[in-house]
C-alpha positions, -999 to +999 in steps of 0.1 A: -107+327+240-076+347+230-074+377+207-047+379+181-036+405+156-052+401+123-029+386+097-005+412+083-013+438+109+006+447+140-006+464+171+011+498+176+037+497+203+034+520+233+057+551+231+089+548+250+089+565+284+106+598+284+143+598+294+154+621+322+187+635+332+198+651+364+228+671+375+237+686+409+255+720+412+269+739+441+289+769+449+324+760+461+335+795+469+326+830+455+330+829+418+336+792+415+309+765+414+308+728+403+284+705+385+283+668+393+271+650+362+276+615+350+302+607+376+323+637+367+328+670+384+328+701+361+341+734+376+326+766+362+328+803+367+298+816+387+311+852+393+290+882+382+315+892+355+329+868+328+360+851+340+391+839+322+400+808+341+369+786+339+340+782+315+308+801+323+272+790+316+274+802+280+305+781+273+289+751+290+259+755+268+282+757+237+300+726+251+267+707+255+258+715+218+293+704+207+290+672+228+256+665+212+272+667+177+302+645+186+281+619+205+258+616+174+288+613+151+297+582+171+261+570+172+255+573+135+289+558+127+274+526+141+238+530+127+246+539+091+275+526+093+298+556+087+336+551+088+357+579+103+390+584+121+379+612+144+359+644+146+362+679+161+338+708+163+340+745+168+309+762+182+302+799+184+271+813+201+258+848+201+238+865+228+217+897+228+214+919+259+177+928+259+160+906+265+190+884+275+190+853+253+210+834+228+201+843+192+224+823+170+246+792+171+271+785+144+293+754+142+320+738+120+321+701+124+352+684+109+351+646+104+382+627+092+367+603+067+371+588+032+333+584+029+316+597-003+301+632-003+265+618-003+273+598+028+288+628+045+256+647+036+236+618+051+255+619+083+250+657+086+212+653+079+210+627+107+229+649+131+205+678+125+174+656+126+181+634+156+202+655+180+183+663+212+204+693+223+206+704+187+168+703+182+161+719+215+183+749+208+172+751+172+137+756+185+146+788+203+174+803+182+190+802+147+214+772+143+236+770+112+267+750+105+286+728+082+302+694+082+336+693+065+350+659+055+388+659+059+406+630+042+421+602+063+459+606+062+475+575+046+493+565+078+460+564+097+441+542+073+458+511+087+453+522+123+417+529+116+412+494+101+427+479+133+407+497+159+377+519+168+371+554+156+392+581+171+382+605+198+370+640+189+380+672+205+360+704+211+367+741+207+342+768+214+339+806+210+315+829+228+304+863+216+309+886+246+280+899+266+274+876+295+259+842+301 
């Protein structure tokens, strides 16, 4: 005898197993360290004082937040779908000294698109709702930002129709005070 789902009812599916991520970091020489992540090597400043040559932990955190936004622009471009010809983001994070922690993240995300304002708002809603790094940081500090739709230049419309969405770029600012 077999058991079957009653007509019109489905058995709930088991939750997906948690995803995990791992990086490896090491000191290369005093003041310079490296992270191995995703097949890439990322050099960073590990000196006691903020350096000018390499990003420090605070800039890497801002970069992770920016990467989360840009990755999800690409993700939701396929899911919704949402047509765009590129994206860029500026992230600014603020830190307090005592106790040392980040208190605020502000961002300006620019997407080159001809989508209607309601679709731009839908994209922004999804970025805020489904971004893992976004939600993790929003749970411990204030996160505010805006998504600005920049029109697609006339010469790029034909190129966009012929190929995939453009590649975004990242800029970040850090309010001084350490990492």
